C-alpha positions, 0 to 999 in steps of 0.5 A: 765579652768585656768592654774596654774602659778608657783611662779616666772613664767609668762605666756602669749600667743605665739603671744605676745612672739615672734617678727618678723624675720627681713632681713631673705631671698631674696626668698624661694626655690621651691621643684624642686630646691632642691639638693642631694648635696650643700654647703647650706642645706635647711630646710622647713616644711617637716618631714625631718630636712634637705630636701635637699641642694643648692648653691644658696646664694640668698636663704640663711636665713640672719637673726641671728641664732638660729631661730625656724622654724614652718611648717604652714601646717604641724606643724613640728618644728625645732631649727636651729643653722646653716646656712641655706636656706629656702624651699617651701611654709609654712615654717614660722620663729620664734624668741621669744622676748628678755628675752626668751631663743630660745631653751627654747621656742622651747621646749615650743612650741613643748609641745603644743598640736596643732590639725590638721586643715588639709592642712590649715595654723597653724601658726594663731592657734599657736600664740593663744596658751599660754606658761609659762615662768620661769625665764631666768636662769631655762629656760636655764637649762630646755633647757639644760636638754631637749637638753641632751636627744636629744643628746641621741636620735640623737646619738642612731638614728646614731647607728640605721642608721649605723647599717642598712647600714651595714645590706644592705651590709652583706645581699647583700654579703651573699645572693649572695656570701654565706660563704666561697665559691670560685666558682660561676655560673650565673643564672636568678637572678644573680651570686651565689655560684655554689653549690646553687640552684635557687628555686621558692617560690612555690618549697620551701613552700606551699603558703596560701593567706588569707581572712577576716572573715565577720566583721558583725559576732561578734562571730568570733572576739576578741579571742586569735588567731592573725589576721595579716594585713599589718598594723601589719608588720613593720621593725621588722623581727617577727610579734607578737603583732597585732591589731585583733584577731579571736576566734576559730569560727573565726579560722575555717573560713580560713587557719591557718599559723603556727608559722615560716610562712613567711608573705608578703604583695601582694596587695597595700603595696606590700613588707611588711614582717614579720615571724609569731611567733605564729599560726595565720590567715591574710587577703587577702593582705598577701600571707604566705609561709610555708617553707618545712622542708628543708628551714629555715624561717629566711633564706627565709625572708632574701632571699626575703628581699634581692630581695624585690625590684624585686618583688615589680616591678612584681605589675605593674602599676595598680591603686592598685598594686598587685601581684597575688598568681601564680606570686608570687609562681613563684618568684625565690630565691637562696638556699643553703644547710640548715646548710649554710641557718642557718649560714647566717640567725644567722648572719643577725639575730645578726644584727637585734637583735642590731637594735631592742636593739637600737630601744627600747633605742630610744623609752625609750629616747622619753618616758623620754623626754615627761615625762621631758617636762611634769614636766619642762615645767609645773614648777611641777618639778623645776630646778635651775640655 
C-alpha cells in the first residue's frame, strides 16, 4: 500500500538517503577492553547509551559529528554529538546525505518499525525502509520539538537515578542504625541497635509456598482473584495488577495470601519482591510471609530488601537457582519494636512514593513522544520553521 506524502515533502529509502562515513576509526574496541573510567566514552550497539570508557586514542571516532549509531544486531539507535570510541562488532555509523538534518533523520529512523530477525544483521533491512522528508526548516523544527521531550525524559531519569541512590543510603542507615539510637551490639548479621532483636523469617510470620493450579482446567482461571507469578513483581513496593487471575474454584486449590503478605521469589529469578495489595495466590516460585501482629509488612519488606544480596547467595550455584522453604525460613533480619518499624517504613515509603511519581512522569513523557513522532514524522501535524 502506498504512503501518502504530504505537500512539500519527499520520500525515499534509507539506502538512498545515507552516505558513507569515512575516516571514522583505526579499530573497534573489544568488550574486554572496556573500562569503568577513562577520557573517552565508548558507544556500541548495546542498550546502555555509554557502555564504558577508554584512554585509547586509536579507537576514537574521527569522523565529523554528529553521527547516528545503529546496532546491527540489536537495532538500538543513538544520536551522538560528542567525541567517542566505537565498541565491539555490529556498531554501524550513519550519516544522512547533505540537505537532511542529522537529528531529524535519527528520529525518522527511530520511527521505523524494524522487526527483529534474531541475531542477524539488520542494517540491510533498515536500508530497505522508507523515510518521509519535509523541507529542511521543518526537519529542524521537528527535531527541536522531539529533543525537548527527550531532554525532559533525561532530566526525570536523572531524578530517578539520584533518588534511588539516596534510597540505598537511607535504607542501609535506617536498617542498621535505626532512629535515635546511641548504643549498638554485634550480631550474626552485623551491628544493630542494642534494643533490636535478630529474628528469622519463620519467627516473624507464617511462610506459604505457592503452587500453580491445573492449567488444563478452564474452570479454575479467569476470575477475580489475583494469581501472582515472578513476572508480576517489578521494582514497585506493592503488587497490584497481575497477568492472570483465578476463579473461586481456583482459589480453593491453594493457600490464600492475605493483603499485606510479603512476596519473595525463591526459584530462578531470586529476590524479586512486593507486598500484596489484595488477597491472592502465587505460583511455586514465590514464598510469601504473612507477618504476625508485631511486624509491619512494609518494614519486613525493607528489612529483606536491605539484605537481598545475602539472600540471593543462599541459592548456591545450581543450574536453576533455588532457596528452599526451610532455608528461607531461617533467614535472619533485624527487628525493632513496632513504633520504630512504622517510623522507618514511613521514611522509606516516602522515598518510594517520589520514585513512583517520577516513573509515572517518564511514562507520560514517553507516550507524548510516541504521539508526537506519529504526527510529526508523517506530516499529520505540520510545524513551521
